[in-house]
N, C-alpha and C positions, 0 to 999 in steps of 0.2 A: 511751316517753311519747310520744303522738298531737301535733303541734303544728299550727296552722291553716293555714300555708302552706310551702312550701321555704324562702323566706328567713328565715321565723321557725326553723326547722328549723337552716338553717346556722348563724344567729346563737347559738342554745343549745347548738350541738357547739363552736362557737368559746368558749363560755365553759366548758363541761365540759373540754375542752383544755386548759385554763388551771389547773385547780384541782391545780396542782402548783407547786413553788418556782421561779421564774423572773423575766425582767426584766417591767417591765410592761408589761400588755396593754392595747392602744387598742381597743376595741372600738364601731366606729360603727354606729349602727342610727337611720334615719330614724323618724319619729314615725309611727304606724299599723301599725308592722312586728309591735309586740307585744313589746318589750322586756322588761318588767316580767316578763312570763311568761318570756319565753327566758331571765333570768339565774336567777330564784328557783327553778325548777325544779331544775336541775342543781347550783346551788351548794346546795340543801338535802337534794337527794338523795346528795349526797358524803359525809353525815357528818361533814363536817369542822368545824372551828370557824371560823365566817363572820361577818364585820361588814361591814353593808350602810351608807354614808353618804349621806344623802339631804340635800339644800338648806335645807330648812326643816321646820320641826315640824308644820306643816299637811301638807306631803307626807308625814311620816312616821303621822302618824293616818289618812291616807286609803291608806298601803299596808298598815297594822295590818287596815283593813277591806276589803282587794282580793279580788278572786277569784283573783287571782293567788299570793299568800300561802297561801289557803286551799287551793287545788289542789296546790300544792308542799308543803305540810305532811299533806297528806290521806293517813289510815292511817300515819303516821309519829309515832312519840313524840320531837317537837322542841318543846324551850323557845326560846320568842321574849320579848325584852325592849327595849323602847325605853329608852335611858338618859335620865334627866333629870337636870337641875340641882341643885344643894342650895337653888337658890330656889324650886325647886318645892315644898318641903317645910317644915313649921314646926318640927319636931325635929330634930336632927341623928342623932338613934338611928334615927329612920326613913328619912334619905336614906343613910345607911350600911348599914341593912338591903338597902333597893331597890339601892344600887350593889352590894352583893356579889352580889345575884341577877342582877344585869345581868351583870356581868362573867363569872359561870360558865354563863350561856346558852348553847345551841348557837348561836344566830343574835343576833346584837346589832345593835341598830339605833338609828343615832346622826347626827347632823346633820355637816356639812362643818365647823362651827364646831368642833364638838366634837374633829374630827380634826386642827384646827389646833393648839387647846389640846394635843392629846395629843403633837404632834411634838414640843413643846418641856417638857412635862410628862408623861412616860411613864405614870404612875401612873393618870393621869385616866381614862382609856377602856380601856388595857391593849392598844392594837389590835395592838402588834408580838406579841401572844400567840396572834392570831388565824393560821390557815392562808392564809387569803384576804381582802382587804379591798378593797370594789367599791365606787368612786364614782359613782352616779347622776348624771344632769345635771352631767358632769363637767366641761364647758366653762366654768362658771359658777367654777370655781377659778380661771381665768386671767382672768375678765371683772373679780371684784372691786375696785375702786378702793378702798375704805374700810371696815376692818375695825373701825369703833371698838367695835362693840356685843359683837366677841369679843377685842379685846385693849383694855380700857379697863377702869380700877379706880377707880369712885365715889369720890366726896369722903367717904361715908360709910364706905366700907370702909379709906380712907385714915386716917381718924380712929381708927377701930376699933384699927387697928394702929400709931397714933401716930406716923404716918407725914406728919403734915398741915405740919409745917416742914421746910427744906431742899431739897437738888436732888432731881432726878428718880430719880438712881441709887440715892442712899439712900433714898430713899421705897419703890422697887421692891423692895431688898433687904429693908425691914422686912416690907413685905406677904409676900415670896415665904417670911419665915421665920414671921410669926405668923399669918397670913390663914386663918379657919376655911374658907370655901367653897374648894372647888378651883378653881372656875374664876378666882377673884381669883389664887390662887397660879399658875396657867396663864399669865395674863395678865403676873403680873409677870416669870415667865421670860423671855418672848418679848420683854418691854419690857428688861430686863436685858441679852439677847442682843443687842439692835439697840444699846444704848449701848455696848457695848464692842466691837461690831463695825460701826462707823458707815460708811455708803453713803449716797449722795444719793437713795436710793429709800426711806429708813427716815427717817420722821421721827417725834420722841417730845416730849410738848410738854403742859402742862394746858389744859385745855377751860375755856370761861367758868363752866362749874358745878362747877370744881375737880377733875374727873375726869384721871386721868392716862393719857394714850392714845397708843398707838403706831399710825400710818398708814403703812401699807405701800402702794406703787403697784405691787409687783410680786408680788402674796399667795401664788401660786402656789408660788413658792419657798420657803416657808415650810415647806412640806409636804417636803422633800428629804431630813430627817433621817428621816421617819417610810416615806419610800417606800422608802430605802435599807436598812431594817431589817426590813420587813414580807417575808414569803416570797414573795408575790404579791401585787401589786396591780392592780385591772383597772379602767380610767377606761372609761366610757360614755355616750355621748350621741348626740345627732341633728347636732352640727354640730363634730366633732372635726377633722374635715378641711376643709381651705380649698384650692380649685384643686386637688383630689383629691391633696392630701399633708397629713401629720401636723405638716409643719414648726413651725408657728407654737404647735401646743399645746405640742409637745415643747420648746421654746424658753423659753415662758413658765413652765413648771413647772421647768426646769432638768434636764429628765431626761436622762440620760448614755447610756441604750441603751433600746429597747424590744423587745418580742418581735418575731420576724421576722413571725408570722402573724398580725400587726394588721392589721384591715382595715375597710371601710365597708361596709354591707349596706343596699341601696335596695330596699323592695319594687317589685317591677315593676309592678303596678297596686294602686293603693290611694287610692279616692275619685276625685274630678273635679276641676277645678280651673279657672276660668274669670279669667284675669288682664287687669284693665282700667289702663293706665297715663296719668298725665295729659300729656299734650303741652305744657301751658303753665303755668307759675306759676299757683297759685288762692289767693285770699284767704281768709282764716278763714271768712269768711262763706259762700264758694263751697263750700267744704268740708262745712260745716255742711249746706248743702243736698245735698248729694250724699249724706252720711250719711244724712239723713233720708228720702232716698228708696230706699234700699236695702233689699233683704230681710232680714226679721229672722227669729231674735236677730242682733243685729250686735255685733261686738266692734271698738272704736278701739284700737287700739294707739299711744300717745303715747311720745314721749321725754322730757317732762317734765310735771309738775304743772301748771306755769304752762298748757301747750298743752289740757291736760286739763281746767283751768278755763276757760278761754276758750270753747273748743268747747261745755261745759255750759250755759253763759251762754245760748248761743245753741238749745241742745238742752234745755229743762226737762224734757223727758219722760225724758231719758236716768239712768242710775244712774251715777254719778261716784265712783271710788276716790279718796278723802280722803287726803291726806299723810300718811303713816304706819299707814294702814287696813291690815292683812292683806286680801291679795287676796283669800282664801276668804271673808272677811266681805262685800266688794263684790261678790261672784258672787253670795252668799246673797240679797243684795237686789235684785237684775235679774231681773225678772219674766220667762217662759219667750219672748215676745215682745217683748223687750227691747232697750233699747242701752247696752251697758256700755263706757265711756271710762275707760282705765284706763293709767298708766305703770307702766313695768317690769312688763308682763305676758308679755316675748317667751318664757320658758319656765316650766314647774312650774304650769301651768293647767290641770287637767282638771276639767272641769265636765260629768258626764254627763247632767245634766240639759237644759244647754243646748248644742246643736249647732249652731254657726254658720253660717247661712247666708251671711253677708259677713264678710270681716275688712276693716279699713280701717287703713292706714297713712300718717298727713298728712304726715308728714315723714321722710325717708331717715334711718334710724337710724346714721347716722356716730357713730365715738366721737370722744370730746373728745380732742385731743392737749393733752398737758400737758409742759411744759419745766421741769424742777426742776434747780437749778443749772447751767444751760447744757446739760442732758441732755434730748434731745428723746424723751420716752418714747414720743411718739407712733411713731416707726420701729421701735418693739419690739411694742407692742401695736396694731396699725395700726388706723387709723380706718377705713380700707374693710374691712378684713378684719371688725372688728365689725358693719359694714353689713349685710356679706354674711349672717353668721351671726343677726344679728336677725330681716332680713326673712325667713329659712330656717325659723328658731323658731316665728317668728310665723304663717306662712301654715300650719303644721302645727298652729296651735290647731283650724283649720277641718277637718282631714283625721282625725279621730279613729275613724271607723267606715269597713270598705271600700266602704259604699255612699254616704259623703258625697258632697254635692254643695256647693260654696262657690266664693263669689265674692270674688277679693283686689282690693281697690282701691289703688292707689298713687297719691297724690295729689301726689307731689313729682316733676316730671319728672326730678329727677337718676337715679331709680331707674332710669330707662331705659337711663343709663351701659352700656358694654360692660363696665366692670370690676365690673359689679355684678349681671349678669344670670345669672351661675352659682347666684345665691340659689334661682333659682326649677329645681326639679328636671326634668331632660333628658325626665321622662314627662310632662311637659306642654309643650305647643304654646303659645308664647306671639309675637303677632304685632308686634315691636319697629319695624317700618319706619316711619318719620316722626318719631319720638319723639327718637332720639340727638342728629339734628341742628337739632332744634326750638331747643335752649337757645343762646342768642344769645353768653352767657357762654364756652362751648364752642367754639363758632366764633372767636370775638374772639383766644379764647387761641392756637388753633391759628396763626390768621395772624399774632400778635405774636410768636410763638417759632419757627416755622420757616421755614427759607428753601426754597422748593420748589425752586430751582435746585441745592440741595446734593444730592437725590438723582441727579439727572443727572450731576452733574460724579462722584459716587461711580461711578456704574454704568460711567461711561467710563473711572474711572481703575483701578478694581480688576477690570472684567469684569462680564457679567450672570452670575452663579453666586453662591450661597450659598458664605461662606466657611467655614463649619462643618465640621471635619474628618469626612469620608464624604459630606457630602451632595451630591447631584446635580440640585437643583432650579436649572436654567435659564430658567422661563421669567418675563420682567418683572414680569407682574402679580403674581405670588408673592413678589416680592422686595421688601425694606425695609431703609431704612436706619439701621443702630443705632448712637445716640451712647455711646460708651465711658463717658461720664460726663454723667449727665444732664443735659438742657434746665433741668430745673426748678431747677437749681443755681444760676440767674442767668444774665445774658447775659453772651457770649462770642465771642469769632469763633472760629469752627470750622475746622480744615483737615482734610486727607484721614488725618493720622494719628490725628483725634479718632472716625473712623466707620469703621464695615465694613460690608460688604452680607451680609445674611440672610434667607432665606425665612421667613415670616411664623410658622412652627411653632417654629423655632432662636432669632428676634427675641424670641419670648413667654418660652421656655427661659432666655435669658440675662438678661431682666429678673427673671425669678425668682432667678435665681442670683444677681443683684445684690443683690436683698434681702434673701437666705439672707446672703450676705456680712456684709449690715450688722448682721443678728441676730447671726452670730457675732462680729462685732467686739464687740458690747455684752456678749453672753454669756460673751466671754473677761474683759473688765473686770470682771463682775460675779462670777466664779469667781474671779478673782485677788484682790477683795475677801472673798468668803467663805471663802477657804482661808487667809486671814491670821487668821480668829478659830480 
């Protein structure tokens, strides 16, 4: 098979090499590389029993009609079935017939949600019987903070099972034993597991409408059972790595090991991107004027429906994604030369009709820091990491073809912070000069918390050489003073025993090790809780 670029060939060979039992493979591939072709062709050519899990039903519909699937199946007798839920059928006999056909198919297509259900109810999609299970847009497995649609039992289903009265434990047991829908039984199984193995990041309770729901703040960990039992899982996405590492994704899913060949592949050249960053904070009216003047079609990626509504009020000609509206429906309403304002459109948006000339991110998409029962979830699913990944995902909405020409407008000056610059692929040149120092908040923060005389004292005390073992850097302008306990923990009196001299590279490495150590500490807590079950 001839692939369209050397990078797509490398990616396809990476997938091909993983069609055998082994530790989970993390296959990163930036948008524009053509990963759908890259994984479809080798998986289907293998003649193995394959399952592909996509994030939404809309993406499943797109995939079933895609050139990638057509080319991969060309000349082969391959049965392909997308698993539907019981709720899609009027008669139970029709559902049973469909499910039998799906479970026997060579290629089973299903949703992430179905995989979560199957992790607790193995009869649902029988993914454990597959040779390979591939998760596309896999970064979303770690991002999701609320799976109510997946692990929720409606008031109607509770009533049908005689589970309206009593506590959550007894209600879940009745649903697991008596529910007609496999989805309800799967939800009941997950709720029972959460109740029998309590932890601060799992909350079970009744909603206002009477539904019994499990809210799981670390949802990726709910796949651990499935991942452990499937001969080979492949996780692929454009943003599995942060700072060139898979650490955050690995921790979020609780993976104990990954395939050593795991890697990220970027296209050497794919499209052109002009990045413009605001140097000062902008009002909502100024943002609207900037959007109005941009080349169209324009995609505005917002962090909330509130911001979407506010901008929509000022841009009546724009198409607005309504709260709860499928993204594909909003795209369908947008004219070829229009403006689409949408929350939650960072990934999974593939609209061949609309080749975006301008992408706008009005507010830096930091994640929300959650504290549950005294545990800071923000240090686990890092707010900064979410911002990097969402920005990277967002900009690639405009780089869908090799000849794409797109402008990225970052209207929040925080986007120019050094900690977020890696969101822009290195192949695109960005002039960041003048923006980071423009935020008064950052300058005051540095003055308030750092004592400039400390650096001079540390260099005098330890000498002008990096203290990292084996490092020979001695040039003063390349040396930093590292705080062994982060100054973000609060005001204190710092002594020489609290700091060390490191070169800039090893200073960054030490901070990374500290972050990973923090993740490991929480990871151990989670594993201890889970092992008790």
